[in-house]
Rosetta silent file (secondary structure, phi, psi, omega in degrees, C-alpha in Angstrom):
SEQUENCE: XXXXXXXXXXXXXXXXXXXXXXXXXXXXXXXXXXXXXXXXXXXXXXXXXXXXXXXXXXXXXXXXXXXXXXXXXXXXXXXXXXXXXXXXX
SCORE:     score description
SCORE:     0.000 S_00000001
   1 L     0.000  130.073  174.111   13.168   -9.125   -3.316 S_00000001
   2 E   -68.750  134.015  179.106   16.262   -7.639   -4.778 S_00000001
   3 H   -52.750  -34.863 -177.213   19.061   -7.191   -2.307 S_00000001
   4 H   -61.969  -18.361 -175.176   19.454   -3.587   -3.359 S_00000001
   5 H   -69.217  -25.392  179.103   15.999   -2.830   -1.961 S_00000001
   6 H   -58.283  -26.006  178.258   17.384   -2.998    1.589 S_00000001
   7 H   -68.264  -20.076 -177.030   19.025    0.385    0.948 S_00000001
   8 L  -112.037  -10.090 -176.551   15.619    2.030    0.562 S_00000001
   9 L   -87.501  147.249  174.713   13.439    0.219    3.072 S_00000001
  10 L  -136.292  153.526  178.709   12.646    1.492    6.586 S_00000001
  11 L   -62.667  130.561 -175.774   10.669    0.096    9.406 S_00000001
  12 L   -72.454  -13.830 -179.416    7.080    1.144    8.995 S_00000001
  13 L   -86.782  -54.798 -176.015    6.660    1.481   12.834 S_00000001
  14 L  -116.253    4.040  176.557    9.620    3.665   13.906 S_00000001
  15 L    65.954   15.504 -178.429   11.098    4.622   10.447 S_00000001
  16 L   -68.489  141.833 -179.788   14.556    3.227   11.358 S_00000001
  17 L  -143.423  137.356   -0.467   16.917    2.733    8.402 S_00000001
  18 L   -90.259  164.292  174.769   18.658    0.574    7.370 S_00000001
  19 L   -91.194  156.231 -179.344   17.128   -2.746    8.202 S_00000001
  20 E   -87.631  132.714  178.711   19.231   -5.815    8.733 S_00000001
  21 E  -102.447  127.628  174.635   18.782   -8.506    6.010 S_00000001
  22 E  -114.487  110.890  179.497   18.876  -12.162    6.989 S_00000001
  23 E   -90.573  134.123  178.834   18.867  -14.340    3.921 S_00000001
  24 E  -108.447  -51.200  176.980   17.494  -17.854    4.161 S_00000001
  25 E  -132.206  137.436  179.557   17.122  -18.767    0.508 S_00000001
  26 E  -147.533  160.831  177.875   18.465  -16.732   -2.385 S_00000001
  27 E  -147.597  113.433 -175.775   19.183  -16.958   -6.091 S_00000001
  28 L    60.248 -122.182  179.047   21.534  -14.498   -7.724 S_00000001
  29 L   -91.838    2.638 -176.807   20.506  -10.994   -6.665 S_00000001
  30 E  -102.110  131.112  172.848   17.096  -12.163   -5.416 S_00000001
  31 E   -95.302  117.288 -173.115   16.245  -13.028   -1.836 S_00000001
  32 E   -89.714  -44.543  177.177   13.486  -15.657   -2.055 S_00000001
  33 E  -132.430  137.416  179.806   13.042  -16.340    1.701 S_00000001
  34 E   179.125 -166.469 -177.487   14.447  -14.249    4.466 S_00000001
  35 E  -141.343  135.942  167.033   13.879  -11.701    7.246 S_00000001
  36 E  -103.316  131.726 -174.700   14.246   -7.917    7.528 S_00000001
  37 E  -122.788  131.853  171.617   15.004   -6.906   11.080 S_00000001
  38 E   -95.290  113.529 -173.891   14.680   -3.436   12.585 S_00000001
  39 L   -76.907   -9.434 -179.740   17.424   -3.366   15.232 S_00000001
  40 L   -85.599  -45.352 -176.600   15.812   -0.325   16.953 S_00000001
  41 L  -112.660    2.643  176.044   12.410   -1.893   17.844 S_00000001
  42 L    66.589   22.813  177.374   13.262   -5.611   17.294 S_00000001
  43 E   -87.847  138.331  174.627   10.433   -6.019   14.738 S_00000001
  44 E  -112.538  148.991 -177.359   10.985   -8.560   11.971 S_00000001
  45 E  -129.892  110.026 -176.452    9.429   -8.616    8.619 S_00000001
  46 E   -69.125  147.814  171.147    9.427  -11.931    6.750 S_00000001
  47 E  -105.855  116.730 -176.743   10.367  -12.186    3.081 S_00000001
  48 E  -124.563  124.620  175.042    8.132  -14.847    1.508 S_00000001
  49 L    57.482   35.487  179.464    8.277  -15.873   -2.050 S_00000001
  50 L    80.965    0.268 -175.590   10.519  -12.785   -2.876 S_00000001
  51 E  -112.288  120.331  176.057    8.012  -10.397   -1.234 S_00000001
  52 E   -74.031  128.203 -179.698    8.847   -8.459    1.963 S_00000001
  53 L   -99.941   94.509 -175.691    5.749   -8.414    4.157 S_00000001
  54 L  -110.426   60.719 -178.741    6.091   -5.018    5.899 S_00000001
  55 L   -98.355  151.136  173.656    2.723   -4.418    7.428 S_00000001
  56 L   -62.523  155.165 -174.036    1.982   -2.675   10.728 S_00000001
  57 H   -51.483  -42.473 -176.775    1.329   -5.076   13.614 S_00000001
  58 H   -69.265  -17.211  177.343   -2.394   -4.793   13.528 S_00000001
  59 H   -97.661   -5.297 -176.206   -2.547   -5.838    9.866 S_00000001
  60 L   -84.330  153.295 -179.051   -0.212   -8.780   10.174 S_00000001
  61 L   -91.696  103.877 -176.947   -1.327  -12.406   10.172 S_00000001
  62 H   -57.429  -47.123 -173.365   -0.010  -13.899   13.496 S_00000001
  63 H   -65.728  -39.237  179.748   -0.402  -17.500   12.450 S_00000001
  64 H   -61.680  -41.800 -178.358    1.386  -16.933    9.106 S_00000001
  65 H   -63.639  -48.367  178.917    4.270  -15.232   10.960 S_00000001
  66 H   -61.794  -43.959  177.507    4.541  -18.068   13.555 S_00000001
  67 H   -58.745  -42.272 -178.462    4.394  -20.707   10.800 S_00000001
  68 H   -64.365  -47.294 -178.352    7.202  -18.878    8.984 S_00000001
  69 H   -60.162  -45.580 -179.649    9.321  -18.771   12.211 S_00000001
  70 H   -66.678  -38.935 -179.648    8.745  -22.495   12.882 S_00000001
  71 H   -64.727  -36.960 -173.239    9.544  -23.527    9.265 S_00000001
  72 L  -112.568   24.954 -169.839   12.820  -21.595    9.336 S_00000001
  73 L   -68.734  -21.780  178.266   13.805  -21.805   13.033 S_00000001
  74 L   -79.799   -9.255 -179.629   17.113  -23.479   12.155 S_00000001
  75 L  -120.621   -9.926 -179.390   18.111  -20.468   10.010 S_00000001
  76 L   -93.559  131.697 -176.668   16.497  -17.536   11.770 S_00000001
  77 L   -60.830  146.270 -177.990   18.604  -15.904   14.548 S_00000001
  78 H   -52.024  -38.472 -176.462   17.684  -16.732   18.095 S_00000001
  79 H   -60.081  -29.071  178.323   16.990  -13.042   18.920 S_00000001
  80 H   -81.079  -43.786  178.901   14.126  -13.096   16.449 S_00000001
  81 H   -53.859  -46.755 -169.016   12.853  -16.549   17.499 S_00000001
  82 H   -96.743  -25.518 -169.942   12.765  -15.726   21.186 S_00000001
  83 H  -136.579    2.730 -175.524   12.339  -11.960   21.329 S_00000001
  84 L   -68.455  146.184  177.354   11.121  -10.657   17.937 S_00000001
  85 E   -99.019  151.770    0.240    8.173   -8.248   17.709 S_00000001
  86 L   -82.802  -11.252  176.579    5.239   -8.394   17.273 S_00000001
  87 L  -148.910  164.460 -175.354    5.337  -12.124   18.210 S_00000001
  88 L  -149.765  175.247  178.953    7.851  -14.882   18.609 S_00000001
  89 L   -80.146    0.000    0.000    8.081  -18.596   19.399 S_00000001
């Protein structure tokens, strides 16, 4: 995902803008792995293989999100790991 996309993305649940970008892996202007966080509703949206996964809760894959958090727990902020919506560790 290009870093500049953060300027146009909003939370699909509450439409809050802008989202907070937490970079885990990046290359140049591309975020390869990371998290978009809505500070209003505490929902996080993983960025996997340069693609932000911004689905509503009912369409998200819980196990994939939990696996993502476990894999990157040393780089994802504690507020997401322990209190992020729709699920956390």
